[in-house]
C-alpha positions in Angstrom: 109.5 83.9 64.1 111.6 83.7 67.2 109.4 86.1 69.0 106.4 83.9 68.4 108.3 80.8 69.5 109.4 82.6 72.6 105.8 83.3 73.5 104.8 79.7 72.8 107.5 78.4 75.2 105.4 79.7 78.0 103.6 76.7 79.4 100.4 78.7 80.0 100.3 79.8 76.4 101.0 76.3 75.1 98.3 74.9 77.4 95.8 77.5 76.3 96.5 76.7 72.7 95.9 73.0 73.3 92.6 73.8 75.0 91.5 76.1 72.2 92.3 73.4 69.6 90.3 70.8 71.7 87.3 73.1 71.9 87.5 74.1 68.2 87.7 70.4 67.3 84.7 69.6 69.5 82.7 72.3 67.8 83.7 71.2 64.3 82.9 67.6 65.1 79.5 68.6 66.5 78.6 70.4 63.3 79.8 67.4 61.3 82.7 69.3 59.6 85.3 66.8 60.8 85.3 63.5 62.6 86.3 63.7 66.2 89.1 61.1 65.8 90.4 62.9 62.7 90.7 66.2 64.6 92.5 64.6 67.5 95.0 63.1 65.1 95.8 66.4 63.3 95.9 68.4 66.6 98.3 65.9 68.0 100.5 66.0 64.9 100.5 69.8 64.9 101.4 70.2 68.5 104.1 67.5 68.3 105.6 69.2 65.3 105.5 72.6 67.0 107.2 71.0 70.0 110.0 69.7 67.8 110.6 73.1 66.2 110.6 74.8 69.6 113.1 72.3 70.8 115.4 72.7 67.9 115.3 76.5 68.2 115.7 76.6 72.0 118.3 79.1 73.2 119.8 76.5 75.6 120.8 74.4 72.6 122.2 77.3 70.6 125.5 77.2 72.6 
């Protein structure tokens, strides 16, 4: 799990994940699978939750 979080701490990876989720949400909204506002809400909650977990597990705070 820590190896995954270490890779996600890279701003480029986190940004790419955010763009992927935005694109996937747009595709799903276009097909009518989810509402656009619904996808934005869940993407925001997921990324915020991931940020909190990454902050709690940061090596700088482990001292």
